Backbone as XML, in Angstrom:
<?xml version="1.0"?>
<chain id="A" units="angstrom">
  <residue number="1" name="MET">
    <atom name="N" x="-92.645" y="91.039" z="-6.353"/>
    <atom name="CA" x="-93.683" y="90.618" z="-7.351"/>
    <atom name="C" x="-92.874" y="89.577" z="-8.048"/>
  </residue>
  <residue number="2" name="ILE">
    <atom name="N" x="-93.986" y="89.385" z="-9.014"/>
    <atom name="CA" x="-93.960" y="87.831" z="-10.063"/>
    <atom name="C" x="-92.834" y="88.830" z="-11.328"/>
  </residue>
  <residue number="3" name="PRO">
    <atom name="N" x="-91.717" y="88.152" z="-11.516"/>
    <atom name="CA" x="-90.960" y="88.156" z="-12.305"/>
    <atom name="C" x="-91.371" y="88.147" z="-13.772"/>
  </residue>
  <residue number="4" name="GLY">
    <atom name="N" x="-90.772" y="89.032" z="-14.382"/>
    <atom name="CA" x="-90.616" y="88.999" z="-15.925"/>
    <atom name="C" x="-92.376" y="89.731" z="-16.534"/>
  </residue>
  <residue number="5" name="MET">
    <atom name="N" x="-92.980" y="90.201" z="-15.279"/>
    <atom name="CA" x="-94.313" y="90.787" z="-14.886"/>
    <atom name="C" x="-94.387" y="92.149" z="-15.513"/>
  </residue>
  <residue number="6" name="ASN">
    <atom name="N" x="-95.327" y="92.621" z="-16.075"/>
    <atom name="CA" x="-95.615" y="94.476" z="-15.654"/>
    <atom name="C" x="-95.449" y="94.775" z="-14.641"/>
  </residue>
  <residue number="7" name="PRO">
    <atom name="N" x="-95.316" y="95.660" z="-14.151"/>
    <atom name="CA" x="-95.706" y="96.326" z="-12.935"/>
    <atom name="C" x="-96.470" y="96.862" z="-12.950"/>
  </residue>
  <residue number="8" name="ARG">
    <atom name="N" x="-96.794" y="97.650" z="-14.075"/>
    <atom name="CA" x="-98.833" y="98.686" z="-14.192"/>
    <atom name="C" x="-99.854" y="97.043" z="-14.076"/>
  </residue>
  <residue number="9" name="LYS">
    <atom name="N" x="-99.264" y="95.956" z="-14.894"/>
    <atom name="CA" x="-100.416" y="95.105" z="-15.363"/>
    <atom name="C" x="-100.591" y="94.318" z="-13.683"/>
  </residue>
  <residue number="10" name="MET">
    <atom name="N" x="-99.463" y="94.193" z="-12.904"/>
    <atom name="CA" x="-99.563" y="93.488" z="-11.736"/>
    <atom name="C" x="-100.011" y="94.383" z="-11.020"/>
  </residue>
  <residue number="11" name="GLN">
    <atom name="N" x="-100.257" y="95.677" z="-10.804"/>
    <atom name="CA" x="-100.854" y="96.950" z="-10.140"/>
    <atom name="C" x="-102.380" y="97.279" z="-10.803"/>
  </residue>
  <residue number="12" name="GLN">
    <atom name="N" x="-102.743" y="96.256" z="-11.734"/>
    <atom name="CA" x="-104.216" y="96.374" z="-12.273"/>
    <atom name="C" x="-104.908" y="95.087" z="-11.607"/>
  </residue>
  <residue number="13" name="MET">
    <atom name="N" x="-105.043" y="94.116" z="-12.122"/>
    <atom name="CA" x="-104.700" y="93.000" z="-10.968"/>
    <atom name="C" x="-104.806" y="92.573" z="-10.105"/>
  </residue>
  <residue number="14" name="MET">
    <atom name="N" x="-103.980" y="93.105" z="-9.151"/>
    <atom name="CA" x="-104.586" y="93.791" z="-7.354"/>
    <atom name="C" x="-105.176" y="94.142" z="-7.010"/>
  </residue>
  <residue number="15" name="ARG">
    <atom name="N" x="-105.380" y="95.585" z="-7.912"/>
    <atom name="CA" x="-107.050" y="96.194" z="-7.876"/>
    <atom name="C" x="-107.991" y="95.354" z="-8.219"/>
  </residue>
  <residue number="16" name="ARG">
    <atom name="N" x="-108.148" y="94.561" z="-9.420"/>
    <atom name="CA" x="-109.429" y="93.857" z="-9.652"/>
    <atom name="C" x="-109.949" y="93.316" z="-8.792"/>
  </residue>
  <residue number="17" name="MET">
    <atom name="N" x="-108.305" y="92.108" z="-7.563"/>
    <atom name="CA" x="-108.892" y="90.885" z="-6.895"/>
    <atom name="C" x="-109.041" y="92.344" z="-5.315"/>
  </residue>
  <residue number="18" name="GLY">
    <atom name="N" x="-109.200" y="93.416" z="-5.468"/>
    <atom name="CA" x="-109.108" y="94.260" z="-4.237"/>
    <atom name="C" x="-107.909" y="94.013" z="-3.320"/>
  </residue>
  <residue number="19" name="ILE">
    <atom name="N" x="-107.534" y="94.385" z="-3.558"/>
    <atom name="CA" x="-105.385" y="93.935" z="-3.195"/>
    <atom name="C" x="-105.164" y="95.820" z="-3.085"/>
  </residue>
  <residue number="20" name="GLN">
    <atom name="N" x="-104.799" y="96.617" z="-2.027"/>
    <atom name="CA" x="-104.343" y="98.001" z="-2.356"/>
    <atom name="C" x="-102.978" y="98.115" z="-1.464"/>
  </residue>
  <residue number="21" name="GLN">
    <atom name="N" x="-102.014" y="98.563" z="-2.294"/>
    <atom name="CA" x="-100.668" y="98.395" z="-1.550"/>
    <atom name="C" x="-99.642" y="99.627" z="-1.902"/>
  </residue>
  <residue number="22" name="SER">
    <atom name="N" x="-99.475" y="100.514" z="-0.699"/>
    <atom name="CA" x="-98.629" y="101.553" z="-0.722"/>
    <atom name="C" x="-97.638" y="101.405" z="-0.355"/>
  </residue>
  <residue number="23" name="ASP">
    <atom name="N" x="-96.709" y="102.480" z="-0.405"/>
    <atom name="CA" x="-95.084" y="102.571" z="-0.006"/>
    <atom name="C" x="-95.441" y="103.155" z="1.392"/>
  </residue>
  <residue number="24" name="ILE">
    <atom name="N" x="-94.308" y="102.766" z="2.699"/>
    <atom name="CA" x="-94.126" y="103.603" z="3.635"/>
    <atom name="C" x="-93.031" y="104.139" z="3.683"/>
  </residue>
  <residue number="25" name="ASP">
    <atom name="N" x="-93.286" y="105.937" z="3.679"/>
    <atom name="CA" x="-91.287" y="106.291" z="3.683"/>
    <atom name="C" x="-90.700" y="105.655" z="5.461"/>
  </residue>
  <residue number="26" name="ALA">
    <atom name="N" x="-91.034" y="104.697" z="5.834"/>
    <atom name="CA" x="-89.934" y="104.342" z="7.240"/>
    <atom name="C" x="-88.653" y="104.853" z="7.417"/>
  </residue>
  <residue number="27" name="LYS">
    <atom name="N" x="-88.169" y="104.942" z="8.355"/>
    <atom name="CA" x="-86.162" y="105.265" z="8.742"/>
    <atom name="C" x="-86.244" y="103.943" z="9.311"/>
  </residue>
  <residue number="28" name="GLN">
    <atom name="N" x="-87.257" y="103.705" z="10.131"/>
    <atom name="CA" x="-86.396" y="102.756" z="10.995"/>
    <atom name="C" x="-87.792" y="101.719" z="11.571"/>
  </residue>
  <residue number="29" name="VAL">
    <atom name="N" x="-87.418" y="100.539" z="11.541"/>
    <atom name="CA" x="-88.716" y="99.755" z="11.614"/>
    <atom name="C" x="-88.350" y="98.812" z="13.410"/>
  </residue>
  <residue number="30" name="ILE">
    <atom name="N" x="-88.235" y="98.856" z="14.229"/>
    <atom name="CA" x="-88.032" y="98.412" z="15.381"/>
    <atom name="C" x="-89.502" y="97.139" z="16.039"/>
  </residue>
  <residue number="31" name="ILE">
    <atom name="N" x="-88.798" y="95.967" z="16.139"/>
    <atom name="CA" x="-89.843" y="94.714" z="16.506"/>
    <atom name="C" x="-89.539" y="94.088" z="17.645"/>
  </residue>
  <residue number="32" name="LYS">
    <atom name="N" x="-90.502" y="94.988" z="19.418"/>
    <atom name="CA" x="-89.672" y="94.573" z="20.590"/>
    <atom name="C" x="-89.975" y="93.449" z="20.392"/>
  </residue>
  <residue number="33" name="CYS">
    <atom name="N" x="-89.478" y="92.625" z="21.125"/>
    <atom name="CA" x="-89.721" y="90.676" z="21.983"/>
    <atom name="C" x="-89.431" y="91.139" z="23.538"/>
  </residue>
  <residue number="34" name="GLY">
    <atom name="N" x="-89.493" y="89.690" z="24.149"/>
    <atom name="CA" x="-89.569" y="89.797" z="25.301"/>
    <atom name="C" x="-88.026" y="89.943" z="25.860"/>
  </residue>
  <residue number="35" name="ASP">
    <atom name="N" x="-87.005" y="89.741" z="25.503"/>
    <atom name="CA" x="-85.410" y="89.950" z="25.916"/>
    <atom name="C" x="-84.661" y="90.681" z="24.868"/>
  </residue>
  <residue number="36" name="LYS">
    <atom name="N" x="-85.459" y="90.780" z="23.627"/>
    <atom name="CA" x="-84.355" y="91.300" z="22.331"/>
    <atom name="C" x="-85.253" y="92.139" z="22.037"/>
  </residue>
  <residue number="37" name="ASP">
    <atom name="N" x="-84.824" y="93.538" z="21.364"/>
    <atom name="CA" x="-85.239" y="94.562" z="20.145"/>
    <atom name="C" x="-85.054" y="93.744" z="18.453"/>
  </residue>
  <residue number="38" name="ILE">
    <atom name="N" x="-85.600" y="93.696" z="17.596"/>
    <atom name="CA" x="-84.760" y="93.425" z="16.342"/>
    <atom name="C" x="-85.321" y="94.854" z="15.928"/>
  </residue>
  <residue number="39" name="VAL">
    <atom name="N" x="-83.649" y="95.430" z="15.009"/>
    <atom name="CA" x="-83.759" y="96.678" z="14.884"/>
    <atom name="C" x="-83.989" y="96.493" z="13.136"/>
  </residue>
  <residue number="40" name="ILE">
    <atom name="N" x="-84.590" y="97.610" z="12.689"/>
    <atom name="CA" x="-84.386" y="97.228" z="10.754"/>
    <atom name="C" x="-83.841" y="98.428" z="10.637"/>
  </residue>
  <residue number="41" name="ASN">
    <atom name="N" x="-82.422" y="99.174" z="10.079"/>
    <atom name="CA" x="-82.487" y="100.857" z="9.434"/>
    <atom name="C" x="-82.932" y="100.908" z="7.728"/>
  </residue>
  <residue number="42" name="ASN">
    <atom name="N" x="-83.127" y="101.649" z="7.572"/>
    <atom name="CA" x="-83.548" y="102.051" z="6.266"/>
    <atom name="C" x="-84.541" y="100.308" z="5.191"/>
  </residue>
  <residue number="43" name="PRO">
    <atom name="N" x="-85.483" y="100.086" z="6.117"/>
    <atom name="CA" x="-85.985" y="99.740" z="5.293"/>
    <atom name="C" x="-87.053" y="100.109" z="4.603"/>
  </residue>
  <residue number="44" name="GLN">
    <atom name="N" x="-87.667" y="99.445" z="3.413"/>
    <atom name="CA" x="-88.670" y="99.158" z="2.571"/>
    <atom name="C" x="-89.325" y="98.952" z="3.023"/>
  </residue>
  <residue number="45" name="VAL">
    <atom name="N" x="-90.873" y="99.573" z="3.535"/>
    <atom name="CA" x="-92.175" y="99.306" z="3.993"/>
    <atom name="C" x="-93.253" y="99.226" z="3.313"/>
  </residue>
  <residue number="46" name="ALA">
    <atom name="N" x="-93.567" y="98.232" z="2.769"/>
    <atom name="CA" x="-95.164" y="98.449" z="2.332"/>
    <atom name="C" x="-96.542" y="97.809" z="2.984"/>
  </residue>
  <residue number="47" name="LYS">
    <atom name="N" x="-97.691" y="98.695" z="2.571"/>
    <atom name="CA" x="-98.775" y="98.427" z="3.670"/>
    <atom name="C" x="-99.728" y="97.796" z="2.519"/>
  </residue>
  <residue number="48" name="VAL">
    <atom name="N" x="-99.931" y="96.568" z="2.548"/>
    <atom name="CA" x="-101.156" y="95.773" z="1.658"/>
    <atom name="C" x="-102.058" y="95.556" z="2.387"/>
  </residue>
  <residue number="49" name="ASN">
    <atom name="N" x="-103.807" y="96.072" z="2.419"/>
    <atom name="CA" x="-104.624" y="95.736" z="2.405"/>
    <atom name="C" x="-105.330" y="95.346" z="1.769"/>
  </residue>
  <residue number="50" name="MET">
    <atom name="N" x="-105.841" y="93.466" z="1.937"/>
    <atom name="CA" x="-106.751" y="92.977" z="1.214"/>
    <atom name="C" x="-107.950" y="92.304" z="1.747"/>
  </residue>
  <residue number="51" name="MET">
    <atom name="N" x="-109.474" y="93.052" z="1.452"/>
    <atom name="CA" x="-110.053" y="92.799" z="1.537"/>
    <atom name="C" x="-110.662" y="93.498" z="3.347"/>
  </residue>
  <residue number="52" name="GLY">
    <atom name="N" x="-109.761" y="94.735" z="3.737"/>
    <atom name="CA" x="-110.222" y="95.515" z="4.534"/>
    <atom name="C" x="-109.258" y="94.723" z="5.964"/>
  </residue>
  <residue number="53" name="GLN">
    <atom name="N" x="-108.314" y="93.718" z="5.329"/>
    <atom name="CA" x="-107.740" y="93.488" z="6.721"/>
    <atom name="C" x="-105.957" y="94.031" z="5.969"/>
  </residue>
  <residue number="54" name="GLU">
    <atom name="N" x="-105.313" y="94.717" z="7.284"/>
    <atom name="CA" x="-104.216" y="95.490" z="6.595"/>
    <atom name="C" x="-102.884" y="94.911" z="7.534"/>
  </residue>
  <residue number="55" name="THR">
    <atom name="N" x="-101.393" y="94.424" z="6.553"/>
    <atom name="CA" x="-100.683" y="93.627" z="6.674"/>
    <atom name="C" x="-99.403" y="94.756" z="6.254"/>
  </residue>
  <residue number="56" name="TYR">
    <atom name="N" x="-98.449" y="94.532" z="6.705"/>
    <atom name="CA" x="-97.172" y="95.407" z="6.792"/>
    <atom name="C" x="-96.070" y="94.477" z="5.637"/>
  </residue>
  <residue number="57" name="GLN">
    <atom name="N" x="-95.477" y="94.774" z="4.907"/>
    <atom name="CA" x="-94.365" y="93.468" z="4.817"/>
    <atom name="C" x="-93.017" y="94.602" z="4.781"/>
  </residue>
  <residue number="58" name="VAL">
    <atom name="N" x="-92.112" y="94.072" z="5.758"/>
    <atom name="CA" x="-90.654" y="94.821" z="5.573"/>
    <atom name="C" x="-89.820" y="94.464" z="5.116"/>
  </residue>
  <residue number="59" name="VAL">
    <atom name="N" x="-88.755" y="94.596" z="4.299"/>
    <atom name="CA" x="-87.521" y="94.365" z="3.729"/>
    <atom name="C" x="-86.249" y="95.169" z="4.005"/>
  </residue>
  <residue number="60" name="GLY">
    <atom name="N" x="-85.512" y="94.639" z="4.571"/>
    <atom name="CA" x="-84.091" y="95.280" z="5.582"/>
    <atom name="C" x="-83.704" y="94.363" z="5.884"/>
  </residue>
  <residue number="61" name="GLU">
    <atom name="N" x="-82.207" y="94.906" z="6.419"/>
    <atom name="CA" x="-81.137" y="94.246" z="7.251"/>
    <atom name="C" x="-81.666" y="94.463" z="8.596"/>
  </residue>
  <residue number="62" name="ALA">
    <atom name="N" x="-81.563" y="93.407" z="9.576"/>
    <atom name="CA" x="-82.232" y="93.517" z="10.637"/>
    <atom name="C" x="-80.697" y="92.850" z="11.646"/>
  </residue>
  <residue number="63" name="GLU">
    <atom name="N" x="-80.456" y="93.586" z="12.458"/>
    <atom name="CA" x="-79.902" y="93.116" z="13.448"/>
    <atom name="C" x="-80.940" y="93.341" z="14.992"/>
  </residue>
  <residue number="64" name="GLU">
    <atom name="N" x="-80.199" y="92.075" z="15.764"/>
    <atom name="CA" x="-80.706" y="92.502" z="17.497"/>
    <atom name="C" x="-80.046" y="92.637" z="18.142"/>
  </residue>
  <residue number="65" name="VAL">
    <atom name="N" x="-80.640" y="93.129" z="19.265"/>
    <atom name="CA" x="-80.409" y="93.771" z="20.282"/>
    <atom name="C" x="-80.539" y="93.994" z="21.293"/>
  </residue>
  <residue number="66" name="GLU">
    <atom name="N" x="-80.102" y="94.016" z="22.460"/>
    <atom name="CA" x="-80.558" y="93.729" z="23.720"/>
    <atom name="C" x="-81.636" y="94.268" z="24.076"/>
  </residue>
  <residue number="67" name="ALA">
    <atom name="N" x="-83.286" y="93.955" z="24.373"/>
    <atom name="CA" x="-84.079" y="95.413" z="24.846"/>
    <atom name="C" x="-83.574" y="96.043" z="26.335"/>
  </residue>
  <residue number="68" name="SER">
    <atom name="N" x="-84.068" y="97.233" z="26.068"/>
    <atom name="CA" x="-83.880" y="98.179" z="27.275"/>
    <atom name="C" x="-84.657" y="97.722" z="27.934"/>
  </residue>
  <residue number="69" name="LYS">
    <atom name="N" x="-84.566" y="97.300" z="29.407"/>
    <atom name="CA" x="-85.418" y="97.340" z="30.030"/>
    <atom name="C" x="-85.613" y="98.795" z="31.141"/>
  </residue>
  <residue number="70" name="GLU">
    <atom name="N" x="-86.601" y="99.345" z="31.274"/>
    <atom name="CA" x="-87.249" y="100.044" z="32.049"/>
    <atom name="C" x="-87.195" y="99.457" z="33.724"/>
  </residue>
  <residue number="71" name="PRO">
    <atom name="N" x="-86.822" y="100.226" z="34.965"/>
    <atom name="CA" x="-87.275" y="99.403" z="36.135"/>
    <atom name="C" x="-88.556" y="99.813" z="36.388"/>
  </residue>
  <residue number="72" name="GLU">
    <atom name="N" x="-89.151" y="98.710" z="37.361"/>
    <atom name="CA" x="-90.494" y="98.918" z="37.016"/>
    <atom name="C" x="-90.866" y="99.812" z="38.830"/>
  </residue>
  <residue number="73" name="ILE">
    <atom name="N" x="-91.819" y="100.648" z="39.088"/>
    <atom name="CA" x="-91.187" y="102.314" z="39.555"/>
    <atom name="C" x="-92.549" y="101.802" z="40.788"/>
  </residue>
  <residue number="74" name="ASN">
    <atom name="N" x="-92.446" y="101.213" z="41.815"/>
    <atom name="CA" x="-93.670" y="101.758" z="42.678"/>
    <atom name="C" x="-93.953" y="102.937" z="43.310"/>
  </residue>
  <residue number="75" name="GLU">
    <atom name="N" x="-95.465" y="103.245" z="43.301"/>
    <atom name="CA" x="-95.715" y="104.652" z="45.042"/>
    <atom name="C" x="-94.778" y="104.267" z="45.813"/>
  </residue>
  <residue number="76" name="ASP">
    <atom name="N" x="-95.120" y="103.245" z="46.596"/>
    <atom name="CA" x="-93.906" y="103.472" z="47.467"/>
    <atom name="C" x="-92.174" y="103.550" z="47.569"/>
  </residue>
  <residue number="77" name="ASP">
    <atom name="N" x="-92.223" y="103.071" z="46.682"/>
    <atom name="CA" x="-90.241" y="102.990" z="46.394"/>
    <atom name="C" x="-90.323" y="104.854" z="45.991"/>
  </residue>
  <residue number="78" name="ILE">
    <atom name="N" x="-91.006" y="105.647" z="45.414"/>
    <atom name="CA" x="-90.986" y="106.730" z="44.982"/>
    <atom name="C" x="-90.997" y="107.394" z="46.277"/>
  </residue>
  <residue number="79" name="LYS">
    <atom name="N" x="-92.365" y="106.661" z="46.778"/>
    <atom name="CA" x="-92.018" y="107.634" z="48.462"/>
    <atom name="C" x="-91.100" y="107.603" z="49.090"/>
  </residue>
  <residue number="80" name="THR">
    <atom name="N" x="-90.306" y="106.892" z="49.599"/>
    <atom name="CA" x="-89.517" y="106.270" z="50.365"/>
    <atom name="C" x="-88.064" y="107.330" z="49.937"/>
  </residue>
  <residue number="81" name="VAL">
    <atom name="N" x="-87.906" y="107.054" z="48.586"/>
    <atom name="CA" x="-86.458" y="107.578" z="48.230"/>
    <atom name="C" x="-86.893" y="109.291" z="48.282"/>
  </residue>
  <residue number="82" name="SER">
    <atom name="N" x="-88.104" y="109.910" z="48.152"/>
    <atom name="CA" x="-88.554" y="111.289" z="47.825"/>
    <atom name="C" x="-88.351" y="111.450" z="49.750"/>
  </residue>
  <residue number="83" name="GLU">
    <atom name="N" x="-89.152" y="110.830" z="50.912"/>
    <atom name="CA" x="-88.504" y="111.367" z="52.462"/>
    <atom name="C" x="-87.240" y="111.497" z="52.351"/>
  </residue>
  <residue number="84" name="GLN">
    <atom name="N" x="-86.514" y="110.239" z="52.213"/>
    <atom name="CA" x="-85.050" y="110.080" z="52.312"/>
    <atom name="C" x="-84.420" y="111.015" z="51.818"/>
  </residue>
  <residue number="85" name="GLY">
    <atom name="N" x="-84.065" y="111.074" z="50.682"/>
    <atom name="CA" x="-83.796" y="112.239" z="50.026"/>
    <atom name="C" x="-83.971" y="113.348" z="49.734"/>
  </residue>
  <residue number="86" name="ASN">
    <atom name="N" x="-85.089" y="113.582" z="51.205"/>
    <atom name="CA" x="-85.455" y="115.250" z="51.072"/>
    <atom name="C" x="-86.007" y="115.796" z="49.997"/>
  </residue>
  <residue number="87" name="CYS">
    <atom name="N" x="-86.843" y="115.920" z="49.033"/>
    <atom name="CA" x="-86.859" y="116.320" z="47.538"/>
    <atom name="C" x="-88.539" y="115.601" z="46.916"/>
  </residue>
  <residue number="88" name="SER">
    <atom name="N" x="-88.712" y="116.772" z="45.908"/>
    <atom name="CA" x="-90.129" y="115.938" z="45.447"/>
    <atom name="C" x="-90.182" y="114.605" z="44.789"/>
  </residue>
  <residue number="89" name="GLU">
    <atom name="N" x="-91.412" y="114.097" z="44.357"/>
    <atom name="CA" x="-91.524" y="112.580" z="43.597"/>
    <atom name="C" x="-91.527" y="112.626" z="42.721"/>
  </residue>
  <residue number="90" name="GLU">
    <atom name="N" x="-91.230" y="113.921" z="42.247"/>
    <atom name="CA" x="-91.071" y="113.655" z="40.673"/>
    <atom name="C" x="-89.461" y="113.425" z="40.547"/>
  </residue>
  <residue number="91" name="GLN">
    <atom name="N" x="-88.681" y="114.378" z="41.153"/>
    <atom name="CA" x="-87.195" y="113.988" z="41.418"/>
    <atom name="C" x="-87.069" y="112.694" z="42.306"/>
  </residue>
  <residue number="92" name="ALA">
    <atom name="N" x="-87.661" y="112.445" z="42.942"/>
    <atom name="CA" x="-87.361" y="111.215" z="43.438"/>
    <atom name="C" x="-87.945" y="109.367" z="42.418"/>
  </residue>
  <residue number="93" name="LYS">
    <atom name="N" x="-89.068" y="109.973" z="41.423"/>
    <atom name="CA" x="-88.811" y="109.241" z="40.116"/>
    <atom name="C" x="-87.691" y="109.142" z="39.525"/>
  </residue>
  <residue number="94" name="GLU">
    <atom name="N" x="-87.529" y="109.876" z="38.594"/>
    <atom name="CA" x="-86.110" y="110.391" z="37.684"/>
    <atom name="C" x="-84.594" y="110.075" z="38.236"/>
  </residue>
  <residue number="95" name="ALA">
    <atom name="N" x="-84.958" y="110.127" z="39.861"/>
    <atom name="CA" x="-83.554" y="109.612" z="40.245"/>
    <atom name="C" x="-83.398" y="108.000" z="40.472"/>
  </residue>
  <residue number="96" name="ILE">
    <atom name="N" x="-84.562" y="107.113" z="40.760"/>
    <atom name="CA" x="-84.636" y="105.897" z="40.519"/>
    <atom name="C" x="-84.380" y="105.739" z="39.560"/>
  </residue>
  <residue number="97" name="LYS">
    <atom name="N" x="-84.966" y="106.545" z="38.352"/>
    <atom name="CA" x="-84.567" y="105.726" z="37.025"/>
    <atom name="C" x="-83.596" y="105.923" z="36.825"/>
  </residue>
  <residue number="98" name="ARG">
    <atom name="N" x="-82.536" y="106.961" z="36.874"/>
    <atom name="CA" x="-81.209" y="107.039" z="36.452"/>
    <atom name="C" x="-80.224" y="105.655" z="36.993"/>
  </residue>
  <residue number="99" name="ASN">
    <atom name="N" x="-80.614" y="105.461" z="38.360"/>
    <atom name="CA" x="-79.774" y="104.491" z="38.830"/>
    <atom name="C" x="-80.857" y="103.032" z="38.259"/>
  </residue>
  <residue number="100" name="LYS">
    <atom name="N" x="-81.343" y="102.753" z="38.143"/>
    <atom name="CA" x="-81.864" y="101.282" z="37.400"/>
    <atom name="C" x="-82.689" y="101.177" z="38.121"/>
  </residue>
  <residue number="101" name="GLY">
    <atom name="N" x="-83.452" y="101.650" z="38.956"/>
    <atom name="CA" x="-84.238" y="100.420" z="40.274"/>
    <atom name="C" x="-83.483" y="100.501" z="42.081"/>
  </residue>
  <residue number="102" name="ASP">
    <atom name="N" x="-82.482" y="101.103" z="41.582"/>
    <atom name="CA" x="-82.250" y="100.973" z="43.117"/>
    <atom name="C" x="-81.628" y="102.203" z="43.697"/>
  </residue>
  <residue number="103" name="LEU">
    <atom name="N" x="-82.839" y="101.613" z="44.816"/>
    <atom name="CA" x="-83.302" y="102.595" z="45.639"/>
    <atom name="C" x="-82.018" y="103.831" z="46.334"/>
  </residue>
  <residue number="104" name="ALA">
    <atom name="N" x="-80.846" y="102.652" z="47.080"/>
    <atom name="CA" x="-80.793" y="103.142" z="47.969"/>
    <atom name="C" x="-79.435" y="104.282" z="46.941"/>
  </residue>
  <residue number="105" name="ALA">
    <atom name="N" x="-78.670" y="104.221" z="46.220"/>
    <atom name="CA" x="-78.079" y="104.515" z="45.017"/>
    <atom name="C" x="-79.074" y="106.034" z="44.936"/>
  </residue>
  <residue number="106" name="ALA">
    <atom name="N" x="-80.033" y="106.003" z="44.772"/>
    <atom name="CA" x="-81.071" y="107.150" z="44.274"/>
    <atom name="C" x="-81.277" y="108.234" z="45.382"/>
  </residue>
  <residue number="107" name="ILE">
    <atom name="N" x="-80.919" y="107.467" z="47.114"/>
    <atom name="CA" x="-81.006" y="108.623" z="47.886"/>
    <atom name="C" x="-79.819" y="108.777" z="48.349"/>
  </residue>
  <residue number="108" name="ILE">
    <atom name="N" x="-78.906" y="108.687" z="47.976"/>
    <atom name="CA" x="-77.361" y="108.626" z="48.159"/>
    <atom name="C" x="-77.229" y="109.391" z="47.023"/>
  </residue>
  <residue number="109" name="GLU">
    <atom name="N" x="-77.726" y="109.599" z="46.027"/>
    <atom name="CA" x="-77.271" y="110.563" z="44.648"/>
    <atom name="C" x="-78.152" y="112.045" z="45.284"/>
  </residue>
  <residue number="110" name="LEU">
    <atom name="N" x="-79.065" y="112.057" z="45.655"/>
    <atom name="CA" x="-80.218" y="112.906" z="46.099"/>
    <atom name="C" x="-79.799" y="114.125" z="47.169"/>
  </residue>
  <residue number="111" name="LYS">
    <atom name="N" x="-79.085" y="112.885" z="48.179"/>
    <atom name="CA" x="-78.740" y="113.543" z="49.366"/>
    <atom name="C" x="-77.304" y="114.425" z="48.937"/>
  </residue>
  <residue number="112" name="LYS">
    <atom name="N" x="-76.675" y="113.892" z="47.092"/>
    <atom name="CA" x="-74.962" y="115.276" z="47.776"/>
    <atom name="C" x="-76.058" y="116.139" z="47.017"/>
  </residue>
  <residue number="113" name="GLU">
    <atom name="N" x="-77.106" y="116.245" z="46.029"/>
    <atom name="CA" x="-77.456" y="117.281" z="45.527"/>
    <atom name="C" x="-78.044" y="118.210" z="45.842"/>
  </residue>
</chain>
């Protein structure tokens, strides 16, 4: 806002210009980038609608964290692990996820069960 201006008058002026602002009760904002995530805990988030276009303003302390990468699992991998591990395809898929895409480790884990 503009320093020294009455917040009520500011709201009226914004309404006349077709700008609507509302606060959002957010607990966390996560911006996912290619190799990292930007995490903002306990942010102040405002939704601004100006002539039909919505924008979001986020204020808070941000921290960068390494992005968690889910392994890509294709149907052939699931089928292979399922056959070798003597289990259902769903169990095979979960074992592959737990072992971060390592098919051999997934098969060994399923054979131990």
